[in-house]
C-alpha positions as CSV (number, residue, x, y, z in Angstrom):
1,M,109.8,-76.6,-107.5
2,S,112.2,-77.3,-104.7
3,E,113.2,-80.4,-102.8
4,M,115.6,-81.6,-100.2
5,T,116.3,-85.2,-99.2
6,D,119.1,-86.4,-96.9
7,G,121.1,-83.2,-97.5
8,V,120.7,-83.4,-101.3
9,H,119.0,-80.3,-102.7
10,S,117.2,-79.7,-106.0
11,V,115.2,-77.0,-107.6
12,Y,113.9,-76.3,-111.1
13,W,111.9,-73.7,-112.9
14,D,110.1,-73.9,-116.3
15,L,110.7,-70.6,-117.9
16,P,108.9,-68.7,-120.7
17,Q,110.7,-68.1,-124.0
18,D,111.4,-64.5,-123.1
19,P,114.9,-63.1,-122.6
20,A,113.5,-60.7,-119.9
21,I,113.3,-63.8,-117.6
22,A,117.0,-64.3,-117.4
23,G,117.6,-61.7,-114.7
24,K,115.0,-63.1,-112.4
25,A,116.3,-66.7,-113.1
26,R,119.8,-65.6,-112.2
27,A,118.5,-64.1,-108.9
28,M,116.6,-67.3,-108.1
29,A,119.6,-69.5,-108.8
30,G,121.8,-67.3,-106.6
31,E,119.3,-67.4,-103.8
32,A,119.1,-71.2,-104.0
33,V,122.9,-71.7,-103.7
34,D,123.0,-69.2,-100.8
35,T,120.2,-71.0,-99.0
36,W,122.0,-74.4,-99.5
37,G,125.1,-72.9,-97.9
38,I,127.2,-72.8,-101.1
39,S,127.5,-69.1,-101.2
40,W,131.2,-69.4,-102.4
41,A,129.8,-70.4,-105.8
42,H,127.1,-67.7,-105.9
43,D,128.8,-65.4,-108.5
44,D,130.0,-68.2,-110.8
45,V,126.6,-69.9,-110.7
46,V,124.7,-66.7,-111.5
47,T,127.0,-66.0,-114.4
48,V,126.8,-69.5,-115.8
49,V,123.0,-69.5,-115.5
50,G,122.9,-66.2,-117.4
51,E,125.1,-67.6,-120.2
52,L,123.3,-70.9,-120.5
53,L,119.9,-69.2,-120.5
54,A,121.0,-66.6,-123.1
55,N,121.9,-69.5,-125.4
56,A,118.7,-71.4,-124.8
57,L,116.4,-68.4,-125.1
58,T,118.2,-67.1,-128.2
59,H,119.0,-70.2,-130.1
60,G,116.8,-72.9,-128.5
61,E,113.2,-73.9,-128.6
62,P,110.6,-74.0,-125.8
63,P,110.1,-75.3,-123.3
64,V,113.1,-74.1,-121.4
65,R,113.9,-75.5,-117.9
66,L,116.6,-74.3,-115.4
67,S,117.6,-76.9,-112.8
68,L,120.0,-76.8,-109.9
69,W,120.9,-79.7,-107.6
70,T,123.6,-81.1,-105.3
71,D,124.6,-84.8,-105.0
72,R,126.7,-84.5,-101.9
73,R,129.9,-84.1,-103.9
74,H,128.9,-81.6,-106.7
75,L,126.7,-78.7,-107.4
76,W,125.0,-78.9,-110.8
77,V,123.4,-76.3,-113.1
78,Q,121.5,-77.5,-116.1
79,V,119.4,-75.7,-118.8
80,T,117.3,-77.8,-121.2
81,D,115.5,-76.7,-124.3
82,H,114.0,-78.5,-127.3
83,G,115.9,-76.9,-130.1
84,A,118.1,-79.0,-132.4
85,R,121.1,-76.6,-132.4
86,R,123.9,-77.5,-129.9
87,P,126.0,-74.8,-128.3
88,R,129.6,-74.6,-129.3
89,R,132.7,-72.8,-128.3
90,L,133.9,-70.4,-131.0
91,R,137.4,-69.1,-131.7
92,L,136.9,-65.4,-131.7
93,D,139.2,-62.4,-132.1
94,V,139.4,-59.9,-129.2
95,E,136.9,-57.5,-130.8
96,A,134.0,-60.0,-131.1
97,V,130.9,-58.8,-129.3
98,H,129.0,-62.2,-129.1
99,G,130.0,-65.9,-128.9
100,R,131.9,-66.1,-125.7
101,G,129.2,-67.8,-123.5
102,M,130.4,-71.4,-123.6
103,A,134.0,-70.3,-123.0
104,I,132.9,-68.3,-120.0
105,V,131.0,-71.3,-118.7
106,A,134.0,-73.6,-119.2
107,A,136.2,-71.1,-117.4
108,L,134.0,-70.8,-114.3
109,A,132.8,-74.4,-113.8
110,D,134.9,-77.5,-112.9
111,D,133.2,-79.4,-115.7
112,T,130.6,-78.8,-118.5
113,G,128.8,-80.7,-121.2
114,V,125.9,-81.1,-123.5
115,A,123.6,-84.2,-123.6
116,P,120.7,-84.9,-126.0
117,L,117.3,-85.3,-124.4
118,T,116.2,-88.9,-124.4
119,D,112.5,-88.4,-124.6
120,S,112.2,-85.6,-127.1
121,P,114.3,-83.4,-129.4
122,G,116.6,-81.0,-127.7
123,K,119.5,-81.0,-125.3
124,A,120.6,-80.4,-121.7
125,V,123.6,-78.1,-121.3
126,W,125.2,-78.4,-117.9
127,A,127.9,-77.2,-115.6
128,C,129.1,-78.5,-112.3
129,W,131.4,-77.6,-109.4
130,R,133.0,-79.9,-106.8
131,L,131.7,-79.1,-103.4
132,R,134.3,-77.9,-100.9
């Protein structure tokens, strides 16, 4: 679902609990930021969406929702799921194959965080960028 009010954009997708959806979701997120005229953030948003969805689809519980929106000053990406486990940044050695997702998200976005859902079990994991 997509919406635009007074130059503020928003879109979200409810996604199946299937890792195969991640590629399509990355493409949809990239198309949204390009359409909104924020193409400078395209690659970072697509990468962050991939990392957040990988965590939600691997470690979370359905339903999973991907949301993107602007608020005139920021671009936000958020993935919600209903699992109890919270993502965490791990200290890994250089040979580790997995576990770098949250570090990548923190490196690409201006800010990140995790918030518990207020109406049900689960969490919202988000990243944001200051608009130029």
